[in-house]
N, C-alpha and C positions, 0 to 999 in steps of 0.2 A: 503493498501498500504505500499510496504516495502523503506528505504529507501538504497542507496547504495553509499559508501563510497567511493573519488572519491579522489586516489591519484599519482602521479610521480613522477618522479626527476629531468626531464626536468623542473619545474620549482622549485619555493623557497622552502624550507619546509616552514609547519606554526608555523608561532613563538608564538603563543598563543594558547589558547583554541577553536581553529576552524580546521573545513577542508578545503583544496584547493578549493575542488570541493562536491554535494547533489546530489544525479539523484533521482527523486521520479516520478518512470515512468517514463514519455517520457522529465519529465522538468528539469536539471538541472542546478543550481544554484553555479556560480564560483565568489570564496571568490573573494575580493580586492585582486590589484594584486600592488604591490612598483616597481620601479626597481633595485631591485637585482638579480644580476648575480645567476645561481644556481648551481654553484661551487661553487665558494666562497661565499655563502651569503652579498654578499655588495655590495651597491650600485654602477652602473655602470659607469664607467667614463666619461666621457663627457659634453655635450649639454642634454637642455632639451627635442629635436628632436631624442637623443641617447636615455635617459631614459622613451622620449614617444615610443619608438616601444622596448624596455624591455620589459615595460609593454603588449604589446600587444602581443608576443613573449611570456609573460607566463603566458598571457591568452589562447594565441591557444596552449598549449602546456597541461592545465590542460580542454580543450575542446577535444583533441583529445584522453589525458586517459580517456576521460568519452564515447569516441566512435562519437565523432562529430565534429565538423572541428565551426571556427569560423562564415560560411557562415548561422551555423544553432541557431547565434546569433540575437535573437529579442530585446534585452533591453542591457544598458550599462547607466552606471554609471559612471559617469568619474569626477572626485574631485581634482581639483586643487589647489596649494592656490597663484596661480597667474592667472587670469583670462584671463590675458592680452597675454598669453600662448593658450589659444583654436584655433586661427586661423591656428596654425599650428600642436594643436590636429588631429582638421580639415584634414590638410595636407596628415598625416600621415594614420590617419584611410582610409583617400578613395586608399594607398596603402593596407590596409589589410580586407578590406570589399567592396563589389560591390552591387550594387542595385537588387533590393529592401534596405536599408540600415534599420538597427534593429534603435526600436525607442533612446532618448540615451536623459538623462538628463548634462548637466555638475553644476557645483556647485564650488563653489570660501570656499577654508580653511582659517581657521587659519593656522594650522599646519598640519604630513604626517610623519607613522611611520619613523623612522631612516633617520629624515631632507629631504624625499623624497619633490618633486616635483611634483608630479602627483598620484595617485594609481585611477586605474577603477577595475568595479568587472559585472558581467555582468549576466543574463538570457538567458540558450538555450536551446530550443525546438526538438528534436529526432525525427525521422522515420517521421517528414511532407513529 
């Protein structure tokens, strides 16, 4: 199988040696997204809710560039600097996903790129 690199201007440019997403067959691996505004490449202003929404918006943009939607996501990994924000992430996630929800892990971390409070990556399956 060949791999297809996914890129969109609607999500932040990769800030390292990785791609926004990679498609292999019907599976798309969405790279970790932090709450960067794609136009300015700076962290969004606002509270944890604003940061969480920006992360989901960035993931959604990459999913769409790959020919899918967040509804096609089967696994999400959430990385939080403070696990006390987990209930808020759940609340916002419920606005972006409908049942049946994807599998998910939530991991507390010491730090994230650019001082972000949250990062998420995902796996999406197309043509289900």
